[in-house]
N, C-alpha and C positions, 0 to 999 in steps of 0.2 A: 425506460424503465421507471415504475410508478415506486414511489419510496414510502412506506408507512411507519410513522415513530408510533410505536407501543400497540400492544394487544388490542386493546379497546378499536383501535382502527381499522381492525378486520371487518371486511364486508365479505359477502359471498362468491367465491371464485369458483370458477371452473376446473374441475377436476385437477385439483392441485398437487404439483409435484415440486415437495420440499426438500432441499437441501441444508441441514441442519449443521450449524458450527460457527465458529468464531470467524475465521476467514482471514485473520490478520493479515498474512502474507501473500495470499493471492497467488501462492507457489505452484508448482507443477502438479503437487497432491490435491491442493484446492481446485485449480483449474479441471482437473479431470471429473472431478464430483459435479462441479458447476455445468460443463460443458454435456456431462451425461444427463442432467437434469434437464438442461433446454431440450436435448434431444429426444427424451422421454416423453417433456409434456407436448413438444408438437407431434410427436409419433400418436399420441391417444388426443390430440386436440384440447390439450388441459392448460394449465398455467404453472409455469415456472415460477417458484416462489423460493429465495434465499430467506432462513431465518438465522438471523446473526445477533450479536450482543456489544453494547457499549455502555461502559468501558468494559476493559478485559475482566472477563470472569474469575481470573488468576491474579489479577493486578499486575501481569506483566507489561514490559516496556513494549507500547505498540511499534510495529514495524512500519505501519502507516497511519496516518491521521482517519478519523472517519470518512471526511471527505473524499480523499484519496480512495480507500477501500471501495466505497460506493461506487466512483467513478470506473474503476476497474472492474466490479461486477457487472455493471452495467453494458461495458464494452463487450461482455460473452453473449449477451442476447438475452439476460434474465427480465422475466416481466413485469416482478414484484419483488422488492426486497423488504423485509419485515425489519425494522432494528428495536430490540427489545433494550429497554434501559435497565442497565443490571444493578438492581439498588439492594439493597441488604434486606428487603422485604421479599423480592423477587428471589433472592438467593436460599429462601427458607422454603421455598414451593418444592416439594419432593418430586423424584423422578417420575414416579407415577402419575402424579396431578399433573406434571408438566404434559406427559403424554395424553393423559383421559381429557384434562380440561382446556388446553390449548391446541395440541395438534389433532385432536379428534373432535372436541365440542367446538370450538373457535374456529378452525381451520379446515376440519371436514377433510382431512388429508387422504390422499388417494395412494402416494408412494412416498418414502422416506429414503433418501439418498445423504448417507453419512460417512465417515472414516471412521476406521476400526479403533483408533485412539481417542476418540471423542469423547468426553464424560460430561454430564450435566446433572440437573437438579441439586438439592440439599447435600452437602458434603460430596457433593461429585459422584453420588453413588449410581448415577443411570448410566449406563453403558449399551454397547450394541447389542449385548445378550439381552438385556431388558426389553430393548425396541424389537427385537426378534419374537421374544413371546408376546409382547404385545399385538404384533403386527397380527398374529393368529389370532387374538383375542378381538380386537376390533375389526379384523378384516382389511388391513391396509396393505400395500407391498413395500419390501424393505430391501435396498441393495447396500451392502457394506463394502467399502473401499480399503484396500491394503494400505499399509504404508509406502510410499515412492522412496525409491533410492535413485540416485545419480551419480556418477563417477566414484562411487564408492561411500557416499555419503548419504546420510538419511536425509529427506528433503523436509525441513520443518522451519518453521518461523525462527525459533532460536539458534539454529545453526546458521540461517541466512543473518541473523543480527550479526553475529559472531565474525561472519565473513567479511560484511561491508565494514565494520568497526576495525578489522584488520587490513583494509585496503585490497581485500580479494575481490575485487569488482568482477572478474571474468567467471570465477567458482560461485558467487552468488548469484550473477545472472544464468548460469546453468540450471541452479537450482529453482530461480524463480520462473524460467522460462520466457523470460524478457529483459530488457534492461533493469538497473538497478536506477530508480528514481526518487525524486523528492519534490512534496509538492508545496508551494509556499505562494505568498502574497507579497508584491512589489512595493516597497516602501521608500520614503526619500533618505538618502544617506549624507556624507560629507561633500558629495561630488569630488572627492580625491582624483578617481579615474578618471572623470572629464578634464580636470588640471593637467593630469598626465597624458591625455591625449586619448585616453581610452575609456570613454565613458560607460559606465556600469551600472546594472539594476540591483539594487539592493534586496534580497531576498528574507522575508522571515516565514522559517518553514512553520508548516501546520504540526508539530508534536510528532515529528518523524526521526527515524534513525538516519543519522547523517555520517556521510564519510569521514575519515581523519583529514585534518589539515593537509592542503597540498593543492595543486594547479591540475584542473581535469579539462580535457576534451569533451563537449558535452551538446547533446541536441535540448534545445529548447521548445517545449510545446505550447503553444497559443492559441486558442480557439481553433484546436485540433491540426492546426500549420506547424510544420517542423523549420526550425532555425538552428543553423550551426552556431558554435561559439565555443567560449573558455569560460570555467569555472574557478573561481578563488572560494576556498574554504582556510579561514585562519584567524589569526589574531592582529595581523598586520603589525607584526614587529620591526619594520622600517619606520612606522610613524610613531613619534613620542605621544603616547597616549595614557593617562591615569588610568582608565577602565579599558580593560582588554579584553571584552567579550567576543567569543567566536562569531564572525560574518560570514554570509554567504552572498557573494557577489557574481554576476554574470556578466559577460560581454557578448554581444550577439553582433555578428559579423553581418555587414552592410544591410543593418536596420537602425532607423530614424524615429520610430513613431514613439509618442508616448504611452507608457504602459502602467505609468503609477497607480495603485489600486488594483490591479489585475491578478488574478491568479493563474500560476504559470507551472509546468512541469518541468523539471530539470534531469533529464536522461543521461547518465554518466557514462561514457566511453572508453575512456582509459586515462589512468593517472601520469601525469606529464612530469611532475617533479615534486620534492617534499617543498612546505613553506620554509622559507628563511630571511632572514633579517640583511639588508644590504646596506653600505655604506651611506649612500645619499639615496634620495629621489630620482634622480638622473639615473642611478645606475638600475633601481627598481623599474624606470621606465623602458631602459634599454632591456632588461630581461623580459619584460610584459611582450613586449614587439617579439622578442625571440619564442615566447611560448604561443604566441597567436600564429606564427608560421608554422611551428610544430603541431600545433592543433588543426590548421587549415589542411596540413599534409594527410593528417589520419583521418580526416572527416569528408575527404575528395570522394 
C-alpha cells in the first residue's frame, strides 16, 4: 500500500474509489467499507483509496496509533492511503469545499464509500446527504453503509474502547472482527524478568488503548510471524519502586533473539488473572511459572 501524507501529495489516480472516514477502530463496520472499496476498485480496474485523518478530528482518544491503523488498512488490500493532517486551518474548510476541491478537483473521485454516521467539513456540517446531492452534481457514485450491530451492541470505536478498558476482551474482539491488539516498540528495562528466570521484552505502546492491569495469554507478531507468550500489564507492586508507571512486558515462549528497537504487535487472547502484590520475589517467580503453564494450555 502506498501512503501519502497530505493532499498536496496526490497525483493522478486511475478511477479512484474513495473510502472516506477516520477508521480509528478498523472494526467490523470499517472493514465492511474498506473491503467493499477494494472490491469495487478491482471490478472497475481502478484504484482503492482510503482518505483518513490524523489526529482524530473530534479529539477523541485513539483506539490505535496511526502506524497501527495504517498496518491494518494495508492488510485489507487497499492500494493507496491518504493521511490528511487535521489542523485548525483544515478544520475550517467547508464540507462543500472539501467535496469540490479535494474529492473532485484533486482526487477526481469515481466512487465514494462512506458510513452513514460520518460527518466532515467545518463544524461537521457535511454528511451522507450532502455527499448524495454532490454525487449527482459532480457525477460520481456513492455507497452509504449502515451502522453495524453485533451481539446487541453498536459496533463503534467508542464502545470498543470501553470494552477493552473493562477487560471484556472477547466482546471487543467480536466487534473488531479480529483480536484486540497493541502495537509497541521493544525497549530496555530493569532486567528483573531475566533475574527471575523469565526474560521479558519491555514494550513502549504507540499511543493505544491498553487493557487493564493483569496477566494475559497473548500472541506476539514480529515481522508477520506469530509467537505464543504471556503479557504482563501493571505497576509491579511486588517490587519496591518510587515511581510506579504502568508497564507492558511480554515473555515469548522458546524465543532467544535480540529484538531491542523492533516494533511488534501484542494480540490478546485471554485474561489469566489480575495483578497482585506478592510477599517476596520468590513467590512472584513461582506464580509466573504457573501463569506460563496456564497460558501454554490456552495457546496450544
